[in-house]
Residue frames as qw, qx, qy, qz and C-alpha x, y, z in Angstrom:
[[0.578, 0.396, 0.114, 0.704, -9.46, -29.93, 39.39],
 [0.265, -0.413, -0.227, 0.841, -8.22, -26.60, 40.73],
 [0.311, 0.824, 0.445, -0.164, -10.74, -23.91, 39.65],
 [0.015, -0.831, 0.277, 0.483, -7.92, -21.57, 38.60],
 [0.291, -0.243, 0.815, 0.438, -6.40, -24.27, 36.41],
 [0.370, 0.503, 0.778, 0.074, -9.81, -25.04, 34.91],
 [0.198, 0.905, 0.197, -0.320, -10.48, -21.34, 34.19],
 [0.133, -0.680, 0.514, 0.506, -7.02, -20.90, 32.70],
 [0.353, 0.011, 0.869, 0.346, -7.48, -23.93, 30.47],
 [0.339, 0.698, 0.627, -0.068, -10.91, -22.72, 29.34],
 [0.105, 0.905, -0.038, -0.411, -9.59, -19.26, 28.48],
 [0.230, -0.462, 0.699, 0.495, -6.62, -20.66, 26.57],
 [0.377, 0.292, 0.852, 0.214, -9.02, -22.87, 24.59],
 [0.265, 0.842, 0.422, -0.205, -11.31, -19.91, 23.82],
 [0.029, -0.820, 0.302, 0.485, -8.42, -17.68, 22.75],
 [0.292, -0.249, 0.816, 0.433, -6.92, -20.41, 20.56],
 [0.375, 0.493, 0.781, 0.087, -10.29, -21.25, 19.00],
 [0.196, 0.896, 0.203, -0.342, -11.00, -17.57, 18.28],
 [0.085, -0.706, 0.493, 0.502, -7.61, -17.00, 16.66],
 [0.302, -0.092, 0.878, 0.360, -7.54, -20.18, 14.60],
 [0.338, 0.612, 0.715, -0.002, -11.16, -19.89, 13.48],
 [0.129, 0.889, 0.063, -0.435, -10.72, -16.19, 12.74],
 [0.119, -0.547, 0.639, 0.528, -7.68, -16.87, 10.57],
 [0.313, 0.166, 0.902, 0.248, -9.41, -19.79, 8.83],
 [0.283, 0.762, 0.551, -0.189, -12.48, -17.66, 8.20],
 [0.039, 0.825, -0.193, -0.530, -10.36, -14.83, 6.87],
 [0.204, -0.295, 0.797, 0.486, -8.66, -17.18, 4.42],
 [0.331, 0.448, 0.827, 0.080, -12.02, -18.49, 3.24],
 [0.203, 0.844, 0.261, -0.423, -13.11, -14.91, 2.54],
 [0.142, 0.726, -0.458, -0.494, -10.31, -14.62, -0.04],
 [0.819, 0.364, -0.294, -0.331, -11.03, -18.03, -1.54],
 [0.359, 0.388, -0.824, 0.205, -8.65, -20.22, 0.46],
 [0.821, -0.386, 0.007, -0.420, -10.30, -23.05, 2.41],
 [0.290, -0.503, 0.804, -0.131, -8.49, -25.46, 4.70],
 [0.497, 0.149, -0.771, -0.368, -8.57, -28.90, 2.99],
 [0.205, -0.098, -0.927, 0.298, -9.40, -30.72, 6.23],
 [0.089, 0.494, 0.640, -0.582, -12.43, -28.53, 6.93],
 [0.003, 0.025, 0.457, 0.889, -13.56, -27.27, 3.57],
 [0.387, -0.407, -0.627, -0.539, -17.17, -28.38, 4.14],
 [0.322, -0.328, -0.714, 0.529, -17.36, -27.79, 7.90],
 [0.096, -0.840, -0.465, -0.262, -20.30, -25.55, 8.90],
 [0.474, -0.755, -0.125, 0.437, -18.17, -23.75, 11.50],
 [0.494, -0.088, 0.314, 0.806, -15.83, -22.56, 8.77],
 [0.073, 0.612, 0.491, 0.616, -18.61, -20.69, 6.99],
 [0.402, -0.860, -0.316, 0.007, -19.63, -19.14, 10.31],
 [0.603, -0.475, 0.064, 0.638, -16.01, -18.21, 10.97],
 [0.354, 0.249, 0.393, 0.811, -15.85, -16.42, 7.62],
 [0.146, -0.764, -0.443, -0.447, -19.03, -14.48, 8.37],
 [0.527, -0.842, -0.112, 0.002, -17.79, -13.60, 11.89],
 [0.748, 0.275, -0.182, 0.576, -14.12, -13.03, 11.00],
 [0.079, 0.624, -0.196, 0.753, -13.93, -9.52, 12.50],
 [0.665, -0.600, 0.060, -0.440, -15.81, -10.45, 15.69],
 [0.962, -0.159, -0.130, 0.178, -13.62, -13.51, 16.25],
 [0.650, 0.309, -0.192, 0.668, -10.37, -11.62, 15.77],
 [0.044, 0.538, -0.167, 0.825, -11.16, -8.33, 17.51],
 [0.612, -0.495, 0.149, -0.599, -13.54, -9.47, 20.27],
 [0.976, -0.172, -0.100, -0.086, -13.06, -13.21, 20.69],
 [0.815, 0.148, -0.214, 0.518, -9.27, -13.09, 20.42],
 [0.291, 0.416, -0.224, 0.832, -8.02, -9.56, 21.17],
 [0.470, -0.598, -0.010, -0.650, -10.85, -8.63, 23.53],
 [0.911, -0.366, -0.188, -0.025, -10.33, -11.79, 25.56],
 [0.738, 0.129, -0.257, 0.610, -6.54, -11.40, 25.68],
 [0.069, 0.505, -0.163, 0.845, -6.76, -7.74, 26.75],
 [0.665, -0.558, -0.083, -0.489, -9.39, -8.64, 29.35],
 [0.908, -0.199, -0.276, 0.246, -7.09, -11.32, 30.74],
 [0.492, 0.291, -0.251, 0.781, -4.25, -8.81, 31.04],
 [0.244, -0.544, 0.076, -0.799, -6.53, -6.36, 32.83],
 [0.835, -0.448, -0.206, -0.244, -7.87, -9.09, 35.16],
 [0.798, -0.011, -0.328, 0.506, -4.29, -10.00, 36.11],
 [0.216, 0.368, -0.203, 0.881, -3.61, -6.35, 36.94],
 [0.481, -0.525, -0.081, -0.698, -6.89, -5.91, 38.84],
 [0.223, 0.161, -0.881, 0.385, -6.38, -9.03, 41.01],
 [0.512, 0.043, 0.485, -0.707, -10.06, -9.69, 41.72],
 [0.358, 0.125, 0.920, 0.097, -11.97, -12.84, 40.82],
 [0.426, 0.685, 0.470, -0.358, -14.90, -10.89, 39.36],
 [0.155, 0.717, -0.367, -0.572, -12.68, -9.36, 36.68],
 [0.205, -0.189, 0.903, 0.326, -12.32, -12.77, 35.05],
 [0.495, 0.530, 0.638, -0.258, -15.97, -12.70, 34.00],
 [0.325, 0.776, -0.166, -0.515, -14.99, -10.32, 31.18],
 [0.147, 0.475, -0.786, -0.367, -12.57, -12.62, 29.33],
 [0.300, 0.107, 0.943, -0.097, -14.69, -15.68, 30.09],
 [0.477, 0.625, 0.438, -0.436, -17.77, -14.04, 28.55],
 [0.373, 0.731, -0.333, -0.464, -15.98, -12.82, 25.43],
 [0.052, -0.349, 0.916, 0.190, -14.26, -16.18, 25.00],
 [0.376, 0.293, 0.860, -0.183, -17.56, -18.06, 25.28],
 [0.447, 0.698, 0.131, -0.544, -19.12, -15.57, 22.87],
 [0.212, 0.559, -0.672, -0.438, -16.61, -16.62, 20.23],
 [0.143, -0.010, 0.989, 0.028, -17.57, -20.25, 20.72],
 [0.417, 0.531, 0.586, -0.447, -21.23, -19.28, 20.44],
 [0.379, 0.664, -0.273, -0.584, -20.52, -17.65, 17.07],
 [0.149, 0.352, -0.881, -0.278, -18.94, -20.86, 15.83],
 [0.163, 0.204, 0.946, -0.193, -21.91, -22.87, 17.20],
 [0.089, -0.395, -0.598, -0.691, -24.35, -20.75, 15.15],
 [0.303, -0.733, -0.574, 0.204, -25.76, -18.84, 18.11],
 [0.341, 0.414, 0.031, 0.844, -25.10, -15.21, 17.06],
 [0.362, -0.749, -0.162, -0.531, -27.68, -13.65, 19.39],
 [0.816, -0.543, -0.116, 0.163, -26.21, -15.44, 22.42],
 [0.696, 0.093, -0.010, 0.712, -22.74, -14.40, 21.25],
 [0.083, 0.638, 0.096, 0.760, -23.79, -10.75, 20.98],
 [0.588, -0.742, -0.118, -0.299, -25.25, -10.81, 24.50],
 [0.860, -0.340, -0.063, 0.376, -22.11, -12.44, 25.88],
 [0.510, 0.338, 0.022, 0.791, -19.95, -9.80, 24.17],
 [0.212, -0.742, -0.091, -0.630, -22.09, -7.08, 25.77],
 [0.782, -0.614, -0.105, -0.030, -21.81, -8.77, 29.18],
 [0.824, -0.092, -0.041, 0.558, -18.06, -9.24, 28.90],
 [0.342, 0.439, 0.037, 0.830, -17.36, -5.71, 27.72],
 [0.402, -0.770, -0.158, -0.470, -19.74, -4.31, 30.35],
 [0.825, -0.516, -0.069, 0.219, -17.77, -6.07, 33.09],
 [0.685, 0.166, 0.039, 0.708, -14.60, -4.83, 31.41],
 [0.014, 0.717, 0.083, 0.691, -15.82, -1.23, 31.64],
 [0.651, -0.731, -0.085, -0.189, -16.51, -1.73, 35.36],
 [0.859, -0.221, -0.024, 0.461, -13.03, -3.16, 35.92],
 [0.481, 0.374, 0.061, 0.790, -11.47, -0.16, 34.18],
 [0.275, -0.806, -0.116, -0.510, -13.56, 2.28, 36.22],
 [0.781, -0.621, -0.018, 0.057, -12.25, 0.67, 39.41],
 [0.781, 0.028, 0.047, 0.622, -8.68, 0.64, 38.07],
 [0.212, 0.648, 0.084, 0.727, -8.96, 4.35, 37.28],
 [0.509, -0.800, -0.049, -0.313, -10.15, 5.05, 40.83],
 [0.868, -0.404, 0.044, 0.284, -7.23, 3.04, 42.17],
 [0.572, -0.206, 0.285, 0.741, -4.67, 4.61, 39.83],
 [0.312, 0.892, 0.249, -0.214, -5.82, 8.00, 38.48],
 [0.365, -0.426, 0.483, 0.672, -3.63, 8.76, 35.47],
 [0.419, 0.516, -0.278, -0.693, -3.91, 9.76, 31.83],
 [0.268, 0.231, -0.880, -0.318, -3.23, 6.26, 30.54],
 [0.084, 0.238, 0.929, -0.271, -5.80, 4.59, 32.82],
 [0.385, 0.527, 0.261, -0.712, -8.37, 7.16, 31.70],
 [0.416, 0.443, -0.550, -0.573, -7.65, 6.21, 28.09],
 [0.089, 0.042, -0.995, -0.022, -7.94, 2.52, 28.97],
 [0.289, 0.420, 0.684, -0.522, -11.41, 3.24, 30.33],
 [0.428, 0.561, -0.125, -0.697, -12.26, 5.11, 27.11],
 [0.273, 0.298, -0.836, -0.370, -11.12, 2.11, 25.07],
 [0.090, 0.173, 0.951, -0.239, -13.32, -0.19, 27.17],
 [0.384, 0.532, 0.373, -0.656, -16.33, 2.07, 26.55],
 [0.381, 0.487, -0.491, -0.614, -15.59, 1.91, 22.81],
 [0.134, 0.079, -0.980, -0.125, -15.62, -1.90, 22.90],
 [0.199, 0.371, 0.781, -0.461, -18.88, -1.91, 24.88],
 [0.392, 0.549, 0.035, -0.738, -20.46, 0.54, 22.43],
 [0.338, 0.352, -0.723, -0.489, -19.52, -1.58, 19.43],
 [0.059, -0.073, -0.992, 0.080, -20.90, -4.70, 21.10],
 [0.304, 0.461, 0.556, -0.621, -24.19, -3.00, 21.97],
 [0.433, 0.518, -0.272, -0.686, -24.53, -1.91, 18.34],
 [0.220, 0.189, -0.924, -0.251, -23.82, -5.50, 17.26],
 [0.102, 0.260, 0.899, -0.337, -26.54, -6.79, 19.59],
 [0.357, 0.567, 0.304, -0.677, -28.96, -4.23, 18.16],
 [0.700, 0.439, 0.539, 0.166, -28.27, -5.47, 14.63],
 [0.118, 0.889, -0.164, -0.411, -26.26, -2.48, 13.39],
 [0.817, 0.560, -0.100, 0.093, -24.22, -2.77, 10.20],
 [0.821, -0.119, -0.033, 0.558, -20.47, -3.36, 10.09],
 [0.290, 0.622, 0.048, 0.726, -20.07, 0.28, 9.03],
 [0.417, -0.772, 0.034, -0.478, -21.33, 1.28, 12.48],
 [0.888, -0.459, 0.022, 0.021, -19.73, -1.51, 14.54],
 [0.852, 0.196, -0.084, 0.478, -16.22, -1.84, 13.12],
 [0.204, 0.706, -0.205, 0.646, -15.02, 1.71, 13.90],
 [0.587, -0.681, 0.201, -0.389, -15.87, 1.18, 17.58],
 [0.972, -0.174, 0.059, 0.144, -14.08, -2.17, 17.71],
 [0.683, 0.416, -0.106, 0.591, -11.03, -0.69, 16.05],
 [0.119, -0.788, 0.174, -0.579, -11.21, 2.33, 18.36],
 [0.842, -0.520, 0.082, -0.113, -11.11, -0.10, 21.29],
 [0.910, -0.012, 0.057, 0.411, -7.85, -1.61, 20.08],
 [0.446, 0.611, -0.030, 0.653, -6.25, 1.60, 18.82],
 [0.300, -0.804, 0.140, -0.494, -6.96, 3.56, 22.02],
 [0.902, -0.422, 0.062, 0.063, -5.73, 0.62, 24.12],
 [0.799, 0.202, 0.011, 0.566, -2.43, 0.69, 22.26],
 [0.153, 0.735, -0.053, 0.658, -2.19, 4.49, 22.55],
 [0.601, -0.739, 0.083, -0.294, -2.78, 4.21, 26.31],
 [0.931, -0.224, 0.059, 0.281, -0.09, 1.54, 26.66],
 [0.609, 0.427, -0.008, 0.668, 2.38, 3.69, 24.73],
 [0.161, -0.811, 0.054, -0.559, 1.50, 6.70, 26.90],
 [0.793, -0.599, 0.084, -0.066, 2.16, 4.63, 30.03],
 [0.901, -0.043, 0.083, 0.423, 5.45, 3.20, 28.78],
 [0.481, 0.409, 0.036, 0.775, 6.76, 6.63, 27.78],
 [0.310, -0.884, -0.334, -0.102, 5.37, 8.63, 30.71],
 [0.592, -0.630, 0.031, 0.501, 8.84, 9.56, 31.94],
 [0.537, 0.296, 0.325, 0.720, 9.86, 11.11, 28.61],
 [0.016, -0.515, -0.103, 0.851, 10.08, 14.86, 28.21],
 [0.349, 0.550, 0.668, 0.360, 7.49, 16.04, 25.73],
 [0.083, 0.254, 0.146, 0.953, 6.68, 19.37, 24.21],
 [0.245, 0.236, 0.510, -0.790, 3.98, 21.37, 25.97],
 [0.620, 0.328, 0.008, -0.712, 0.57, 20.35, 24.73],
 [0.273, 0.263, -0.878, -0.292, 1.66, 16.95, 23.39],
 [0.063, 0.186, 0.944, -0.266, -0.60, 15.00, 25.74],
 [0.387, 0.505, 0.333, -0.696, -3.52, 17.35, 25.06],
 [0.399, 0.448, -0.522, -0.607, -2.96, 16.82, 21.33],
 [0.125, 0.050, -0.988, -0.071, -3.16, 13.06, 21.83],
 [0.210, 0.379, 0.759, -0.486, -6.44, 13.40, 23.69],
 [0.412, 0.544, -0.014, -0.731, -7.85, 15.60, 20.95],
 [0.312, 0.320, -0.777, -0.443, -6.83, 13.10, 18.27],
 [0.059, -0.123, -0.984, 0.110, -8.48, 10.23, 20.15],
 [0.311, 0.467, 0.485, -0.671, -11.59, 12.35, 20.70],
 [0.437, 0.475, -0.360, -0.674, -11.76, 12.85, 16.91],
 [0.190, 0.132, -0.957, -0.176, -11.39, 9.07, 16.51],
 [0.128, 0.330, 0.847, -0.396, -14.38, 8.50, 18.80],
 [0.370, 0.541, 0.128, -0.745, -16.36, 11.21, 17.01],
 [0.353, 0.369, -0.662, -0.548, -15.60, 9.55, 13.67],
 [0.074, -0.068, -0.994, 0.039, -16.72, 6.18, 15.02],
 [0.231, 0.456, 0.639, -0.575, -19.97, 7.65, 16.36],
 [0.372, 0.555, -0.118, -0.735, -20.67, 9.57, 13.14],
 [0.072, 0.223, -0.881, -0.411, -20.08, 6.47, 11.00],
 [0.163, 0.355, 0.909, -0.147, -23.47, 5.06, 12.05],
 [0.238, 0.741, 0.405, -0.479, -25.35, 8.24, 11.10],
 [0.452, 0.850, -0.152, -0.225, -23.31, 9.67, 8.22],
 [0.922, -0.094, 0.245, 0.283, -20.91, 6.94, 6.98],
 [0.603, 0.635, 0.034, 0.482, -19.17, 9.21, 4.47],
 [0.067, -0.851, 0.235, -0.465, -18.33, 12.01, 6.92],
 [0.771, -0.563, 0.269, -0.127, -17.70, 9.61, 9.78],
 [0.939, 0.099, 0.139, 0.298, -15.35, 7.47, 7.73],
 [0.452, 0.708, -0.109, 0.532, -13.33, 10.46, 6.53],
 [0.328, -0.806, 0.274, -0.410, -13.04, 11.78, 10.08],
 [0.908, -0.349, 0.230, 0.004, -12.08, 8.36, 11.43],
 [0.846, 0.325, 0.049, 0.420, -9.39, 7.96, 8.77],
 [0.196, 0.805, -0.178, 0.531, -8.05, 11.45, 9.41],
 [0.594, -0.709, 0.274, -0.264, -7.82, 10.69, 13.14],
 [0.960, -0.088, 0.157, 0.214, -5.83, 7.51, 12.39],
 [0.618, 0.570, -0.051, 0.540, -3.39, 9.54, 10.30],
 [0.147, -0.831, 0.216, -0.492, -3.09, 12.16, 13.03],
 [0.821, -0.517, 0.226, -0.084, -2.45, 9.46, 15.65],
 [0.899, 0.201, 0.049, 0.386, 0.26, 7.98, 13.44],
 [0.330, 0.727, -0.140, 0.586, 1.91, 11.39, 13.24],
 [0.480, -0.766, 0.223, -0.365, 1.69, 11.84, 17.02],
 [0.935, -0.290, 0.185, 0.085, 3.23, 8.45, 17.73],
 [0.780, 0.389, 0.005, 0.490, 6.02, 8.94, 15.21],
 [0.130, 0.784, -0.154, 0.587, 6.79, 12.34, 16.72],
 [0.386, -0.670, 0.347, -0.530, 6.55, 11.58, 20.44],
 [0.969, -0.222, -0.059, -0.086, 6.95, 7.86, 21.07],
 [0.468, -0.712, 0.506, 0.132, 10.14, 6.69, 22.75],
 [0.881, 0.196, 0.387, 0.187, 10.65, 4.21, 19.89],
 [0.450, 0.873, -0.098, 0.162, 12.35, 7.02, 17.95],
 [0.154, -0.799, 0.558, -0.165, 15.18, 6.79, 20.47],
 [0.718, -0.304, 0.618, -0.100, 15.21, 3.08, 21.32],
 [0.869, 0.491, 0.062, -0.026, 15.51, 2.11, 17.64],
 [0.377, 0.761, -0.476, 0.227, 19.18, 3.10, 18.03],
 [0.572, -0.536, 0.568, -0.250, 19.61, 0.72, 20.98],
 [0.240, 0.315, -0.905, -0.155, 20.46, -2.98, 20.85],
 [0.007, -0.076, -0.975, 0.209, 18.66, -6.29, 21.34],
 [0.017, 0.570, 0.818, -0.078, 15.04, -6.37, 22.49],
 [0.015, 0.688, 0.222, -0.691, 14.71, -2.58, 22.74],
 [0.080, 0.359, -0.519, -0.772, 15.60, -2.14, 19.07],
 [0.024, -0.223, -0.930, -0.292, 13.29, -4.97, 18.02],
 [0.025, 0.658, 0.664, -0.355, 10.36, -3.41, 19.88],
 [0.045, 0.634, -0.055, -0.770, 11.10, -0.04, 18.31],
 [0.040, 0.146, -0.745, -0.650, 11.20, -1.53, 14.81],
 [0.011, -0.447, -0.893, -0.047, 7.82, -3.20, 15.43],
 [0.000, 0.715, 0.447, -0.537, 6.34, 0.04, 16.72],
 [0.026, 0.551, -0.259, -0.793, 7.69, 2.38, 14.05],
 [0.045, -0.009, -0.830, -0.556, 6.72, 0.08, 11.19],
 [0.013, -0.546, -0.829, 0.119, 3.27, -0.28, 12.75],
 [0.028, 0.677, 0.224, -0.701, 2.88, 3.49, 12.87],
 [0.064, 0.286, -0.565, -0.771, 3.54, 3.66, 9.13],
 [0.097, -0.288, -0.909, -0.285, 0.81, 1.08, 8.51],
 [0.019, -0.621, -0.609, 0.493, -1.47, 3.12, 10.77],
 [0.103, 0.536, -0.136, -0.827, -1.07, 6.13, 8.46],
 [0.130, 0.062, -0.802, -0.580, -1.72, 3.97, 5.40],
 [0.066, -0.445, -0.889, 0.085, -4.84, 2.61, 7.08],
 [0.046, 0.612, 0.353, -0.706, -6.05, 6.12, 7.81],
 [0.174, 0.380, -0.426, -0.803, -5.72, 7.22, 4.20],
 [0.177, -0.085, -0.909, -0.367, -7.38, 4.03, 2.96],
 [0.005, -0.493, -0.787, 0.371, -10.21, 4.33, 5.49],
 [0.169, 0.591, 0.111, -0.781, -11.01, 7.86, 4.30],
 [0.197, 0.269, -0.662, -0.671, -10.77, 6.77, 0.65],
 [0.071, -0.254, -0.962, -0.068, -13.16, 3.89, 1.32],
 [0.091, 0.592, 0.567, -0.565, -15.67, 6.29, 2.89],
 [0.213, 0.574, -0.181, -0.769, -15.44, 8.41, -0.27],
 [0.834, 0.407, 0.157, -0.338, -16.34, 5.40, -2.43],
 [0.387, 0.647, -0.647, -0.116, -12.89, 4.27, -3.57],
 [0.950, -0.052, -0.286, -0.111, -12.01, 0.57, -3.51],
 [0.278, 0.549, -0.637, 0.465, -9.62, 0.55, -0.55],
 [0.760, -0.492, 0.030, -0.423, -11.60, -1.41, 2.07],
 [0.955, -0.074, -0.203, 0.205, -9.19, -4.36, 2.27],
 [0.478, 0.420, -0.304, 0.710, -6.27, -1.96, 2.63],
 [0.316, -0.617, 0.164, -0.702, -8.06, 0.02, 5.35],
 [0.867, -0.410, -0.014, -0.283, -9.06, -3.00, 7.41],
 [0.961, -0.074, -0.088, 0.251, -5.86, -5.01, 7.14],
 [0.397, 0.546, -0.285, 0.681, -3.30, -2.22, 7.19],
 [0.395, -0.601, 0.261, -0.644, -4.93, -1.37, 10.52],
 [0.908, -0.309, 0.076, -0.273, -5.71, -4.86, 11.81],
 [0.952, 0.038, -0.015, 0.304, -2.52, -6.60, 10.66],
 [0.525, 0.559, -0.148, 0.624, -0.02, -3.88, 9.82],
 [0.147, -0.651, 0.288, -0.687, -0.62, -1.80, 12.94],
 [0.747, -0.476, 0.186, -0.425, -2.27, -4.00, 15.58],
 [0.989, -0.030, -0.067, 0.126, -0.39, -7.24, 14.91],
 [0.515, 0.536, -0.326, 0.584, 2.89, -5.30, 14.73],
 [0.325, -0.640, 0.331, -0.613, 2.07, -3.93, 18.19],
 [0.937, -0.281, 0.072, -0.193, 1.37, -7.47, 19.42],
 [0.879, 0.253, -0.201, 0.351, 4.69, -8.70, 18.06],
 [0.257, 0.624, -0.331, 0.659, 6.51, -5.78, 19.64],
 [0.442, -0.560, 0.335, -0.616, 4.94, -5.99, 23.08],
 [0.934, -0.132, -0.273, -0.191, 4.65, -9.79, 23.38],
 [0.680, 0.195, -0.542, 0.453, 8.22, -10.37, 24.71],
 [0.007, 0.265, -0.469, 0.843, 7.36, -8.02, 27.60],
 [0.623, -0.199, 0.064, -0.754, 3.62, -8.58, 28.12],
 [0.838, -0.014, -0.511, -0.194, 3.58, -12.38, 27.82],
 [0.496, 0.077, -0.699, 0.509, 5.99, -12.93, 30.73],
 [0.173, -0.175, 0.378, -0.893, 4.03, -10.44, 32.85],
 [0.721, -0.081, -0.058, -0.686, 0.70, -12.20, 32.22],
 [0.921, 0.042, -0.352, -0.161, 1.70, -15.87, 31.93],
 [0.582, -0.702, 0.410, -0.024, 4.76, -15.82, 34.24],
 [0.885, 0.090, 0.329, 0.316, 6.72, -17.61, 31.50],
 [0.107, -0.794, 0.285, 0.527, 9.82, -15.77, 30.33],
 [0.806, 0.579, 0.110, 0.058, 10.99, -15.67, 26.71],
 [0.643, -0.337, 0.311, 0.613, 14.58, -15.97, 25.56],
 [0.325, 0.860, -0.034, -0.392, 15.29, -12.97, 23.35],
 [0.585, -0.138, 0.594, 0.535, 17.02, -13.54, 20.03],
 [0.134, 0.396, -0.350, -0.838, 17.21, -11.98, 16.57],
 [0.036, 0.203, 0.931, 0.302, 14.98, -14.80, 15.31],
 [0.158, 0.627, 0.586, -0.488, 12.03, -12.62, 16.44],
 [0.151, 0.528, -0.250, -0.797, 12.65, -10.47, 13.36],
 [0.074, 0.009, 0.894, 0.441, 11.68, -13.35, 11.01],
 [0.096, 0.600, 0.794, -0.018, 7.92, -13.34, 11.64],
 [0.027, 0.758, 0.163, -0.631, 7.94, -9.52, 11.68],
 [0.002, 0.408, -0.572, -0.712, 9.59, -9.40, 8.26],
 [0.076, 0.229, 0.928, 0.285, 7.22, -12.10, 6.99],
 [0.105, 0.699, 0.613, -0.353, 4.22, -10.09, 8.17],
 [0.087, 0.732, -0.062, -0.673, 5.27, -6.87, 6.46],
 [0.023, -0.268, 0.750, 0.604, 6.35, -8.52, 3.21],
 [0.090, 0.371, 0.915, 0.131, 3.10, -10.50, 3.00],
 [0.110, 0.750, 0.437, -0.484, 1.12, -7.33, 3.68],
 [0.049, 0.561, -0.376, -0.735, 2.90, -5.53, 0.87],
 [0.023, 0.020, 0.893, 0.448, 2.00, -8.40, -1.46],
 [0.060, 0.544, 0.829, -0.117, -1.61, -8.48, -0.28],
 [0.044, 0.811, 0.366, -0.454, -2.36, -4.77, -0.13],
 [0.031, 0.644, -0.365, -0.672, -0.14, -3.41, -2.91],
 [0.085, 0.176, -0.845, -0.498, 0.13, -6.09, -5.58],
 [0.095, 0.344, 0.927, -0.113, -3.13, -7.66, -4.42],
 [0.261, 0.579, 0.258, -0.728, -5.04, -4.48, -5.25],
 [0.420, 0.520, -0.420, -0.614, -4.58, -5.33, -8.93],
 [0.529, 0.192, -0.803, -0.196, -4.54, -9.14, -8.79],
 [0.769, -0.417, 0.065, -0.481, -6.94, -11.19, -6.67],
 [0.935, 0.026, -0.320, 0.151, -4.66, -14.24, -6.76],
 [0.436, 0.358, -0.437, 0.701, -1.81, -12.23, -5.27],
 [0.412, -0.501, 0.195, -0.736, -4.22, -10.84, -2.69],
 [0.928, -0.259, -0.108, -0.244, -5.21, -14.37, -1.66],
 [0.812, 0.179, -0.370, 0.415, -1.58, -15.49, -1.62],
 [0.111, 0.497, -0.368, 0.778, -0.67, -12.50, 0.53],
 [0.671, -0.458, 0.091, -0.576, -3.49, -13.36, 2.94],
 [0.965, -0.087, -0.244, 0.053, -2.16, -16.91, 3.22],
 [0.594, 0.299, -0.382, 0.642, 1.32, -15.57, 3.97],
 [0.291, -0.584, 0.211, -0.728, -0.24, -13.22, 6.57],
 [0.884, -0.361, -0.027, -0.296, -1.59, -16.30, 8.35],
 [0.894, 0.101, -0.273, 0.341, 1.74, -18.10, 8.07],
 [0.244, 0.540, -0.341, 0.730, 3.53, -15.04, 9.53],
 [0.570, -0.537, 0.195, -0.590, 1.23, -15.13, 12.57],
 [0.983, -0.149, -0.104, -0.038, 1.80, -18.88, 12.92],
 [0.691, 0.358, -0.333, 0.533, 5.54, -18.31, 12.66],
 [0.096, -0.603, 0.338, -0.716, 5.38, -15.71, 15.43],
 [0.820, -0.413, 0.091, -0.386, 3.44, -18.11, 17.68],
 [0.958, 0.058, -0.182, 0.215, 6.03, -20.81, 17.02],
 [0.408, 0.539, -0.340, 0.654, 8.82, -18.31, 17.71],
 [0.415, -0.606, 0.267, -0.624, 7.28, -17.37, 21.06],
 [0.956, -0.253, 0.018, -0.149, 6.92, -21.03, 22.06],
 [0.836, 0.278, -0.235, 0.411, 10.49, -21.73, 20.99],
 [0.132, 0.632, -0.335, 0.686, 11.74, -18.70, 22.93],
 [0.678, -0.537, 0.198, -0.462, 9.94, -19.92, 26.07],
 [0.993, -0.069, -0.045, 0.084, 11.47, -23.37, 25.72],
 [0.622, 0.482, -0.277, 0.552, 14.91, -21.87, 25.08],
 [0.189, -0.674, 0.332, -0.632, 14.69, -19.73, 28.23],
 [0.864, -0.390, 0.139, -0.288, 13.58, -22.72, 30.29],
 [0.942, 0.155, -0.145, 0.259, 16.42, -24.84, 28.93],
 [0.427, 0.556, -0.309, 0.642, 18.98, -22.14, 29.68],
 [0.154, -0.499, 0.390, -0.759, 17.71, -20.98, 33.09],
 [0.102, -0.132, -0.935, 0.314, 15.66, -23.87, 34.45],
 [0.196, -0.590, -0.721, -0.307, 11.98, -23.86, 35.48],
 [0.150, -0.341, -0.391, 0.842, 12.07, -20.54, 37.34],
 [0.124, 0.734, 0.632, 0.218, 9.06, -18.29, 36.89],
 [0.146, 0.450, 0.028, 0.881, 8.64, -14.56, 36.39],
 [0.257, -0.448, -0.678, 0.523, 7.58, -12.75, 39.56],
 [0.072, 0.249, 0.044, -0.965, 6.62, -9.32, 38.25],
 [0.376, 0.563, 0.720, -0.152, 3.11, -8.58, 37.01],
 [0.361, 0.911, 0.134, -0.146, 3.84, -5.54, 34.85],
 [0.754, 0.384, 0.011, 0.533, 6.67, -4.70, 32.44]]
C-alpha cells in the first residue's frame, strides 16, 4: 500500500475515533449512554477523557494536519500522527502513554510552527506559534498530573489563539484603527496570563481568563471583516453569520468562566459556550473553505449549510439556558448538540457529493483559501 494512503487512512481513523468517542463520552457525562455500547469499557474512558479527546485527539490532530499540509515536509506529519494515536491510547486505557504522545505531538507541532514563522514572518504566524506553545504547555501539565483547572485553560488557549490568528490572516488587508493589532496581542497575552495563573491561583486566573475571552469577543466584533461580509450573499454571508454568532458565545463563555472561578455554578456554560458555541461555530464557518484546501475535495455551497448551524445554536440555548434549571433539558440539549454536529458532517459529505455530481471528479489545486 502507498505509504501516503496508509498514513491518510490512519489519520482519518484517529480523527473519527476521537470525535465519535468524545461525543459519546460527553453524552454519558450527562446521563445519556449509547444503547449499543452502554457497558463498553471504552465508553467510560471516553467520558473521563472527553476534553482530551475533543480538544487534543480531534481538534489538535485536525489542526496539525492542516499545518503539515502547509509546511510540506514529511516530518510535520509526526504531530498529527502522535496526537491521533494518543487518543486511541486513552480509549485503550493507557493514559500515561497518551499523555506522552500528546507531549510528543505538540512538541513537533511547536517546531513546525517555529519553522513556518521563519519562512513567513508575520503577525498571524507568530500567533500560530503562540497557540502551539499553549497546546504543548497544557499537554506537559497533563503528563505531570496537573488538575483540569490548570490544563483546560491552556488547551482552550490553543484553540482560541489559533482561531484569532486565522481571523487576523484572513482580514490582513482590512483597514484598522491604529493600535488595533496591538490591542489584540495584549488581549491574547492576558489570556495566556490567565491560563498560567489558573494553576497557581485558580480564582484570580479564572477571572482573568474569562475577562480576556470577553475582551477578545469585543475585539472580533469590532474589527473582524465579518461585520461587512454579513451583508453579502451566499457563502460569504454564511461564514459571517457563523463567525458573529460564535463571537457572542465567546462573550458568554468569558462571563461564565469568570463566574465559575468565583464559585458560581456556571461551569457547563463556560466550557460549552466556548467549546461548542464559539469553536464549533468557527469550524462550521471555515469548513467550506478549509476542507477543500486540506482534502482537495470541493464542497457545493447551498443554504442547507444553515440547518446544522441553527440546530447547534438552538440546542445550545436549550442546554445552557433552560438546562441550567432542569437537568433533563440539559441532557436533551447535549443530545441535540451531538445531532447538530452529525448533521453538519452529513451536510459536508452531501455537499462534496453534490459538487462531484455537478462538476465531475476534478480536484482542488490550491492549498490555502
